[in-house]
N, C-alpha and C positions, 0 to 999 in steps of 0.2 A: 201354878203359877200364871198357866195358859187362861184360864179362869177368872182370876183377878184380873190380869190383864183387860180380860172382855169387860168382866163388870167396870172396871176402872175407866173407860173408853164410852159405856155408856152412861158414864157417870158425866163424865166430858161432856159427851154430846148435851146431854137435858140441861148442864151449866148452860152452854153457848147457848140451847136455843131460848133459854132464859133471860140471857145476856142480851140476845138480840131481839126478844118479844118484849124488853123492857127499855129499851132504845127506842122500835117502832114507836111507842106510845107516853114518849118524852115530851112535851111543852116546848118548843122550840119558840113561841110566839114573842117571848123578850131580845131574841137574836137580832140583829140587827146587820143588813149588809150594804154595803154601797159603793158605787161606782165610779172608775176612771176610766174615758174612753171617748170615742168617736161614732163615725156613724155605725159602724160594726158592730154596736153594743146599746147605743141609743134605742129610749122604750118604746119607738117607733117597731122595733124588731121583734120583741116579745120575751124573747126566748131567756134572758136575764130571770125576766117576770114569771114567767114560767118555770120556772126554778124553783123559787123563792114561795111560789105559793104552793108549789106542789109540796116543800117543804114544809110549809109553816111560820116562815119567819119573816120578818119588815124588810122590804127593799126600798131602796134610797139609791134611785137610777139617775146621778148627773153627768152621763154622757151624754156628749152632744157632738153631731157631725160635723167634721172638719175642723174640729177643737186637735189641738197637741200636746206633746208633752209639757211643753214653756207654758202655755196656756193655764194647766193646772198647775205649774210652779208657782205662777204668778199670782195667782189664785188662791194657794194657800199662804203666799208672803200677805199678802192684801186681808188675809182674812172673809174672802166673799166664795172659799168653796163650799162652806157650809158654817150654820149658826153654831152658836155654845153649847145649845141643848142637843142640837143632831151630833157633833164631835162627842160628847157626852156617852151618847149612848152607839155608837156604831161599834162592831165587833169585827168585821170582815172587811176589808178593803179588796175588789176586783179591781188588776188594770189590765187594759187591753189597748193596746196602741200599734195597732200591726201599720197603720199608716204614715209608721218614723223610723221603719227596717233597724238599726242598729241602735238599743234603748241599751245597751250595757257598757261598752267604751271598755278605755282602759284606765283603770283604777288610779294610775300615776298620772291623769289629767284633774282627778279629784280633789276640794277641800277637805277638810277633815273633819268639819263641823256645816251645819246648814248655813250658820248664821254668817259664815265668811264669802260665799256666794251672795250676799247681799249685803256685806260692809259699805260697800261704795255705790247703793242704789240712792237715787232723789225720792223721797217718800211722795213730792209734790209733782212728778213726773206720773203723764197719763199713757203715756205707750209702755209696750212690755218690755220690760230690761233684761227679762233673760232671755232674750233673743241674741245677747252678745254668745250664749254657751251654747256649746255641743248637745243632740238628744240626751245621749248618753249624761255630760253635767248636768241636766235638766233633773233627771230619771232620780240621778243620785242625791240630789239639793231636796226631790220632792219627798224622797226615800226617807232621808235623814229629818226633816223639817216631819213628815209623819209620824216617826218613832219618837220626835219630839212630842207629838200632841198623846199620843201616845199615852206617855210617861205623866202626864201636865194631868193627864184623866186616870191616871191610876187603872188603866190597863194593856192588857201583852198585845203586842202587836202580832197582828196577823192578814197577810196579804198573800194574794194569790191573782198570781200571772196567770194570763190567759195570750191562747196561743191564735193565731191567723184562724178564720173557721176551717180550712185544709191548706193541704201542704203547701203551697206553690210558692207562698213568703217563706220563701228557707231562712234569708238573715234574721230577718223579724223573728221566727218562731225558734232558731238556733242561739236568738239574744236573749229571750225571755229564759231561756230553761239555763244559761249563763247567769243569767241575773238572780235565778232563784235559789243558784248555788251557792253566789254569793252574800245573799241574805238569809239563806237559811230557808228558805220559804218553797212553796209548791206551785203546779203547773197546772193550769187544768187545758188537759190536752186534744181541743176539740179537733188538732191536726192528723191526729195517731188513730182518734176514735169516731170519726163521719162517717166512717161507710166505703170510701172510695179511697184514691190515691190518682197522685198527678204520675206515677210510674205506670198504671194501666189506663189506656183507652179505648172511650165508647167504642163500639162497632163501626160506628162513620168516622172512625179517626179524631173526634172531638176529646177536649178535656172533659172528663165527667163534671168538671166543678160549674160548667156551663149549664145544666141541664136544672142546678139549681139557683141560677143567677139571674137576677134582673139585669144585668149588665156585663160588660167583658174587660179586661187589661190585658197589656202585654207585659212579658217579663222574661227577657231575656229573649226576644222575640217571639213566643209562644203565648196564645191567647189562654186566657184562663177566665174562670167566673169571679167576678167584682164582686157586687154586694149583692148577699141573698137575696130571693125570693121571700116577699113581704104581702100582709095580709093572706086569705084565703090559699092565694095562689102558693105561697110559703109554708102552707102549714106542716108539712113534713119535715123541712129544712129546718125551721125553727123550735117545731119539738124535739128532732135531734138533738140540737143544740142545747135548747133546756133541760132534756133528761140528761146529758152527759154532764152538765152543770150538777143538776140536780144530785146525780150519784158522788160528785167531786165534793160539794158541800157538806152533805150529810155525813160522809165520811171522815170530814175534816174536821166537821164541829163534835161530832162522837168522840175521834181522838183525840180531841184537845180541851174535849170536857168545857166546851163555849154554851152558855146559859143564859 
């Protein structure tokens, strides 16, 4: 019995090794990852591109500095977020709006369908009519509309929510986790895997995030790093975020058999 168990274990290990090897060699060049977000995610940072390049997938980074959830809700409604061809190819949507606090909200304030949010919209209006809604309502519309876009293009809906790059934005980080639970989605946990925490100060008494930031912000009277360093100065922190995303994307793509 003991010999059988050892042989079985060896066989299992060989099988797992073979499976992992096959996964490593998979061609993912047809997999397309798109983004919705603001300055922390836009292409000037480069960490999303680092992850996608390392994994060998295509990247459509549509994050723009200072944009909010209602901006992307408006783009989806107007059909300006992406071309029809792009929408047909997008496999995974990365969402990060750390500048919007509570993106989850109370379901009691939501409409049942995406269309109900826009039933009374003026199609000739230039201004963003989603501003009448809360951030959480705009996110609910965005996700329900994206779900419909996926259905129309015969694709499964794959959304990954991304936390702030560290753990100072408690409201937002907690909200994306609740949102992920609601939509049976997953979270790219930059805040937990970045390598430092707001709970452990540097020797000089400052928050560790300041070391990796180009500027600072105050939350509840405490000064934290705001936007991460970019360019050569930000090489370490951008690579760190890129590697966290790379590992998450790789695991997610293999587990969901996305090709």
